[in-house]
Each structure stands twice: as C-alpha cells, then as structure tokens.
ZADO-1210 file (C-alpha; in nm, 4 decimals, padded with zeros to 6 digits):
<atoms>
<atom x="-01.6972" y="01.4091" z="-01.1898" code="MET" pos="1"/>
<atom x="-02.0087" y="01.4545" z="-00.9770" code="ASP" pos="2"/>
<atom x="-02.1333" y="01.2697" z="-00.6682" code="LEU" pos="3"/>
<atom x="-02.3621" y="01.0369" z="-00.8672" code="ASN" pos="4"/>
<atom x="-02.0728" y="00.9231" z="-01.0859" code="GLN" pos="5"/>
<atom x="-01.8605" y="00.8537" z="-00.7766" code="ILE" pos="6"/>
<atom x="-02.1485" y="00.6541" z="-00.6225" code="LYS" pos="7"/>
<atom x="-02.1765" y="00.4502" z="-00.9441" code="GLN" pos="8"/>
<atom x="-01.8034" y="00.3786" z="-00.9355" code="ILE" pos="9"/>
<atom x="-01.8226" y="00.2665" z="-00.5720" code="LEU" pos="10"/>
<atom x="-02.1170" y="00.0385" z="-00.6554" code="GLU" pos="11"/>
<atom x="-01.9205" y="-00.1197" z="-00.9408" code="ILE" pos="12"/>
<atom x="-01.6217" y="-00.1733" z="-00.7083" code="VAL" pos="13"/>
<atom x="-01.8482" y="-00.3458" z="-00.4515" code="ARG" pos="14"/>
<atom x="-02.0350" y="-00.5480" z="-00.7135" code="GLU" pos="15"/>
<atom x="-01.7165" y="-00.6873" z="-00.8685" code="HIS" pos="16"/>
<atom x="-01.5356" y="-00.7195" z="-00.5317" code="GLU" pos="17"/>
<atom x="-01.2356" y="-00.5197" z="-00.6526" code="LEU" pos="18"/>
<atom x="-00.9605" y="-00.4571" z="-00.3985" code="SER" pos="19"/>
<atom x="-00.8308" y="-00.1468" z="-00.5772" code="GLU" pos="20"/>
<atom x="-00.9629" y="00.0816" z="-00.8506" code="PHE" pos="21"/>
<atom x="-00.8228" y="00.4008" z="-01.0008" code="GLU" pos="22"/>
<atom x="-00.9706" y="00.6365" z="-01.2626" code="ILE" pos="23"/>
<atom x="-00.8607" y="00.9689" z="-01.4048" code="GLU" pos="24"/>
<atom x="-01.1231" y="01.1961" z="-01.5604" code="HIS" pos="25"/>
<atom x="-01.1139" y="01.5681" z="-01.6484" code="GLU" pos="26"/>
<atom x="-00.8223" y="01.6569" z="-01.4212" code="GLY" pos="27"/>
<atom x="-00.9425" y="01.4504" z="-01.1228" code="LEU" pos="28"/>
<atom x="-00.7909" y="01.1198" z="-01.0191" code="ARG" pos="29"/>
<atom x="-01.0010" y="00.8952" z="-00.7960" code="LEU" pos="30"/>
<atom x="-00.8444" y="00.5947" z="-00.6257" code="LYS" pos="31"/>
<atom x="-01.0541" y="00.3517" z="-00.4227" code="VAL" pos="32"/>
<atom x="-00.8729" y="00.0892" z="-00.2198" code="ARG" pos="33"/>
<atom x="-01.0431" y="-00.1789" z="-00.0081" code="LYS" pos="34"/>
<atom x="-00.8634" y="-00.2681" z="00.3133" code="ASP" pos="35"/>
<atom x="-00.9559" y="-00.4655" z="00.6262" code="THR" pos="36"/>
<atom x="-01.1457" y="-00.1660" z="00.7689" code="ASN" pos="37"/>
<atom x="-01.3634" y="-00.1057" z="00.4603" code="GLY" pos="38"/>
<atom x="-01.3158" y="00.1350" z="00.1693" code="TYR" pos="39"/>
<atom x="-01.0780" y="00.4267" z="00.1545" code="SER" pos="40"/>
<atom x="-01.1328" y="00.6826" z="-00.1194" code="ALA" pos="41"/>
<atom x="-00.8600" y="00.9262" z="-00.2163" code="VAL" pos="42"/>
<atom x="-00.9212" y="01.1999" z="-00.4750" code="ALA" pos="43"/>
<atom x="-00.6174" y="01.3791" z="-00.6111" code="LEU" pos="44"/>
<atom x="-00.5751" y="01.6318" z="-00.8903" code="PRO" pos="45"/>
<atom x="-00.4428" y="01.4668" z="-01.2045" code="ALA" pos="46"/>
<atom x="-00.0719" y="01.5122" z="-01.2711" code="PRO" pos="47"/>
<atom x="00.0302" y="01.7639" z="-01.5373" code="ALA" pos="48"/>
<atom x="00.2433" y="01.5037" z="-01.7171" code="MET" pos="49"/>
<atom x="00.0930" y="01.2585" z="-01.9692" code="PRO" pos="50"/>
<atom x="-00.0387" y="00.9267" z="-01.8357" code="PRO" pos="51"/>
<atom x="00.2133" y="00.6438" z="-01.8101" code="MET" pos="52"/>
<atom x="00.1776" y="00.2668" z="-01.8241" code="ILE" pos="53"/>
<atom x="00.1158" y="00.1045" z="-01.4842" code="ALA" pos="54"/>
<atom x="00.4384" y="00.0385" z="-01.2901" code="PRO" pos="55"/>
<atom x="00.5724" y="-00.3133" z="-01.2437" code="ALA" pos="56"/>
<atom x="00.5116" y="-00.5014" z="-00.9188" code="ALA" pos="57"/>
<atom x="00.7143" y="-00.3572" z="-00.6331" code="GLY" pos="58"/>
<atom x="00.7500" y="-00.0164" z="-00.7978" code="ALA" pos="59"/>
<atom x="00.6907" y="00.3086" z="-00.6111" code="THR" pos="60"/>
<atom x="00.3181" y="00.3487" z="-00.5497" code="LEU" pos="61"/>
<atom x="00.0925" y="00.6123" z="-00.3961" code="ALA" pos="62"/>
<atom x="-00.0017" y="00.5661" z="-00.0314" code="ALA" pos="63"/>
<atom x="-00.1333" y="00.8996" z="00.1027" code="PRO" pos="64"/>
<atom x="-00.4250" y="00.7334" z="00.2876" code="ALA" pos="65"/>
<atom x="-00.1839" y="00.4977" z="00.4589" code="ALA" pos="66"/>
<atom x="00.0444" y="00.7808" z="00.5659" code="ALA" pos="67"/>
<atom x="-00.2509" y="00.9617" z="00.7244" code="ALA" pos="68"/>
<atom x="-00.3470" y="00.6458" z="00.9152" code="GLY" pos="69"/>
<atom x="-00.6839" y="00.5836" z="00.7512" code="GLY" pos="70"/>
<atom x="-00.9319" y="00.7097" z="00.4967" code="PRO" pos="71"/>
<atom x="-00.8266" y="01.0508" z="00.3753" code="ALA" pos="72"/>
<atom x="-00.8709" y="01.2989" z="00.0988" code="SER" pos="73"/>
<atom x="-00.5605" y="01.4887" z="-00.0033" code="ALA" pos="74"/>
<atom x="-00.5000" y="01.7592" z="-00.2588" code="THR" pos="75"/>
<atom x="-00.2241" y="02.0003" z="-00.3477" code="GLY" pos="76"/>
<atom x="00.1532" y="01.9728" z="-00.3573" code="PRO" pos="77"/>
<atom x="00.1745" y="01.7868" z="-00.0232" code="GLU" pos="78"/>
<atom x="-00.0188" y="01.4934" z="-00.1727" code="ALA" pos="79"/>
<atom x="00.2053" y="01.4845" z="-00.4788" code="ALA" pos="80"/>
<atom x="00.5171" y="01.4768" z="-00.2577" code="GLU" pos="81"/>
<atom x="00.3772" y="01.1948" z="-00.0401" code="ALA" pos="82"/>
<atom x="00.2848" y="01.0002" z="-00.3524" code="GLU" pos="83"/>
<atom x="00.6358" y="01.0210" z="-00.4944" code="ILE" pos="84"/>
<atom x="00.8221" y="00.9423" z="-00.1728" code="GLU" pos="85"/>
<atom x="00.6370" y="00.6298" z="-00.0525" code="LEU" pos="86"/>
<atom x="00.7045" y="00.2796" z="-00.1796" code="ALA" pos="87"/>
<atom x="00.4691" y="-00.0048" z="-00.0909" code="VAL" pos="88"/>
<atom x="00.6067" y="-00.3523" z="-00.0241" code="VAL" pos="89"/>
<atom x="00.3511" y="-00.6160" z="-00.1246" code="LYS" pos="90"/>
<atom x="00.3306" y="-00.9847" z="-00.0393" code="SER" pos="91"/>
<atom x="00.4854" y="-01.2022" z="-00.3105" code="PRO" pos="92"/>
<atom x="00.3015" y="-01.5131" z="-00.1822" code="ILE" pos="93"/>
<atom x="-00.0054" y="-01.6316" z="00.0083" code="VAL" pos="94"/>
<atom x="00.0707" y="-01.7256" z="00.3685" code="GLY" pos="95"/>
<atom x="00.0867" y="-01.6105" z="00.7298" code="THR" pos="96"/>
<atom x="00.2645" y="-01.2828" z="00.8129" code="PHE" pos="97"/>
<atom x="00.5123" y="-01.2732" z="01.1033" code="TYR" pos="98"/>
<atom x="00.6996" y="-00.9621" z="01.2195" code="ARG" pos="99"/>
<atom x="00.9729" y="-01.1581" z="01.4020" code="SER" pos="100"/>
<atom x="01.1696" y="-01.4803" z="01.3573" code="SER" pos="101"/>
<atom x="01.0075" y="-01.6471" z="01.6595" code="GLU" pos="102"/>
<atom x="00.7361" y="-01.5683" z="01.9168" code="PRO" pos="103"/>
<atom x="00.8588" y="-01.3304" z="02.1869" code="GLY" pos="104"/>
<atom x="01.1610" y="-01.2029" z="01.9928" code="SER" pos="105"/>
<atom x="01.1980" y="-00.8469" z="01.8661" code="ALA" pos="106"/>
<atom x="01.0298" y="-00.7485" z="01.5387" code="SER" pos="107"/>
<atom x="01.2489" y="-00.7203" z="01.2293" code="PHE" pos="108"/>
<atom x="01.1206" y="-00.3625" z="01.1778" code="VAL" pos="109"/>
<atom x="00.8832" y="-00.1166" z="01.3448" code="ASP" pos="110"/>
<atom x="00.7259" y="00.2086" z="01.2286" code="ILE" pos="111"/>
<atom x="01.0095" y="00.4621" z="01.2201" code="GLY" pos="112"/>
<atom x="01.2789" y="00.1990" z="01.1579" code="SER" pos="113"/>
<atom x="01.5390" y="00.2788" z="00.8932" code="THR" pos="114"/>
<atom x="01.5862" y="-00.0047" z="00.6433" code="VAL" pos="115"/>
<atom x="01.8384" y="-00.0767" z="00.3723" code="LYS" pos="116"/>
<atom x="01.7881" y="-00.2632" z="00.0469" code="LYS" pos="117"/>
<atom x="01.8097" y="-00.6383" z="00.1177" code="GLY" pos="118"/>
<atom x="01.7243" y="-00.6082" z="00.4895" code="GLU" pos="119"/>
<atom x="01.4625" y="-00.8557" z="00.6192" code="VAL" pos="120"/>
<atom x="01.1252" y="-00.6882" z="00.6870" code="LEU" pos="121"/>
<atom x="00.9163" y="-00.9899" z="00.7875" code="CYS" pos="122"/>
<atom x="00.8570" y="-01.3609" z="00.7356" code="ILE" pos="123"/>
<atom x="00.5659" y="-01.5155" z="00.5484" code="ILE" pos="124"/>
<atom x="00.4977" y="-01.8792" z="00.6284" code="GLU" pos="125"/>
<atom x="00.3624" y="-02.0772" z="00.3352" code="ALA" pos="126"/>
<atom x="00.3176" y="-02.4551" z="00.3432" code="MET" pos="127"/>
<atom x="00.5380" y="-02.4846" z="00.6553" code="LYS" pos="128"/>
<atom x="00.8221" y="-02.2940" z="00.4852" code="LEU" pos="129"/>
<atom x="00.9418" y="-01.9636" z="00.6300" code="MET" pos="130"/>
<atom x="01.0042" y="-01.7085" z="00.3520" code="ASN" pos="131"/>
<atom x="01.1990" y="-01.3949" z="00.4423" code="GLU" pos="132"/>
<atom x="01.0672" y="-01.0807" z="00.2720" code="ILE" pos="133"/>
<atom x="01.3499" y="-00.8363" z="00.2023" code="ASP" pos="134"/>
<atom x="01.3291" y="-00.4625" z="00.1428" code="SER" pos="135"/>
<atom x="01.3757" y="-00.3495" z="-00.2145" code="GLU" pos="136"/>
<atom x="01.4301" y="00.0082" z="-00.0973" code="TYR" pos="137"/>
<atom x="01.6475" y="00.2204" z="00.1319" code="ASP" pos="138"/>
<atom x="01.4284" y="00.4319" z="00.3572" code="GLY" pos="139"/>
<atom x="01.2090" y="00.4574" z="00.6661" code="GLU" pos="140"/>
<atom x="00.9086" y="00.2381" z="00.7549" code="ILE" pos="141"/>
<atom x="00.6056" y="00.4702" z="00.7800" code="VAL" pos="142"/>
<atom x="00.3244" y="00.2130" z="00.7962" code="ASN" pos="143"/>
<atom x="00.2752" y="-00.1571" z="00.8646" code="ILE" pos="144"/>
<atom x="-00.0534" y="-00.2726" z="00.7122" code="TYR" pos="145"/>
<atom x="-00.0699" y="-00.6254" z="00.8547" code="VAL" pos="146"/>
<atom x="-00.0873" y="-00.7546" z="01.2125" code="GLU" pos="147"/>
<atom x="00.1433" y="-01.0304" z="01.3362" code="ASN" pos="148"/>
<atom x="00.0023" y="-01.3789" z="01.2671" code="GLY" pos="149"/>
<atom x="-00.2514" y="-01.2506" z="01.0121" code="GLN" pos="150"/>
<atom x="-00.3004" y="-01.4387" z="00.6829" code="PRO" pos="151"/>
<atom x="-00.1971" y="-01.2428" z="00.3717" code="VAL" pos="152"/>
<atom x="-00.2845" y="-01.2765" z="00.0042" code="GLN" pos="153"/>
<atom x="-00.0622" y="-01.2390" z="-00.2994" code="TYR" pos="154"/>
<atom x="-00.0164" y="-00.8677" z="-00.3730" code="GLY" pos="155"/>
<atom x="-00.1509" y="-00.7507" z="-00.0345" code="GLU" pos="156"/>
<atom x="00.0192" y="-00.4394" z="00.1058" code="ARG" pos="157"/>
<atom x="00.2622" y="-00.5158" z="00.3892" code="LEU" pos="158"/>
<atom x="00.4720" y="-00.1999" z="00.4457" code="PHE" pos="159"/>
<atom x="00.4972" y="00.1610" z="00.3286" code="ALA" pos="160"/>
<atom x="00.8533" y="00.2911" z="00.3054" code="ILE" pos="161"/>
<atom x="00.9543" y="00.6563" z="00.2637" code="ARG" pos="162"/>
<atom x="01.2397" y="00.6156" z="00.0181" code="THR" pos="163"/>
<atom x="01.5654" y="00.8063" z="00.0387" code="LYS" pos="164"/>
</atoms>
C-alpha cells in the first residue's frame, strides 16, 4: 500500500463521514478512527492467522492509539500484545456521560483503577433516566475517552480496560 492509496482511503473516510475504518491489504492492516481531536491512523502488520468475522459488540478490540494517549503508529510484537490485552467499553445508548453518581462526589473509576466484572464504571443519562454502565471485564482502566458531562452516541468508546 503506497501513500497515494492511503490518501485515497482517508478521503473516502472524510467524504462518507465514517467514524472508523479498517482495511487489510498485502500484509498491512490500516485502521483509521475518528475521535474528538481529529483522525488517528494506526498501521499494523497483518496477523499470521486467517481473517476472522468481526467480533460482537463489547468484545475485545484493538486500542493501541488510545494506550499511547493519541495518534500513534505501532508495529511489532508490542502492538500485537497491546491489541490482545485491551478491551473497549462502548456506550450502549445515546445520552450524557457522568463519571460519578452526583456532582462533587468521587468518580466511579479513574485511570489505573482495578475493576471487576459487574462493577459500575459510569452513568449515562438518557431522557432523565440514569443508566449505570457496568464493566464486562476484570482488569485495569487504562484510558477514559469521554469527559464528565459530555454527550455520547451509541457505540462511542468510553473506557479501555487491560483485561486480566
């Protein structure tokens, strides 16, 4: 894949307002993910195993750019390890994200917090109802993608968890 092909892909992503796009071609995997700061592009070598069907919602997903704290390019075994270990918790509904149960109280979780399956991570307010979002994984919070009080969309990334 050459630079012109990558530019064409980025143009298509912008033109169709895609929030995430992934392609694998000749041993190179390119993932483009739009976040609140713009576009992050991550190029990784293709895995040696045959391609699999996309995982179900809430399954373990790659988040190497998130772990680095911004746009990043990663290659080699370190990237493969980070990809396997991180699980991304996504918003199941549209609403307003809150890190604590009420203003001024402590957050449910912070970066570095250890969480267990079923533990409350945050609250999303939708139509005046407060919906607790529970962890589906045991592990450690490594990234929080959303600021307190920020509106979130269905499927938007909320947390990255390093699973145990």
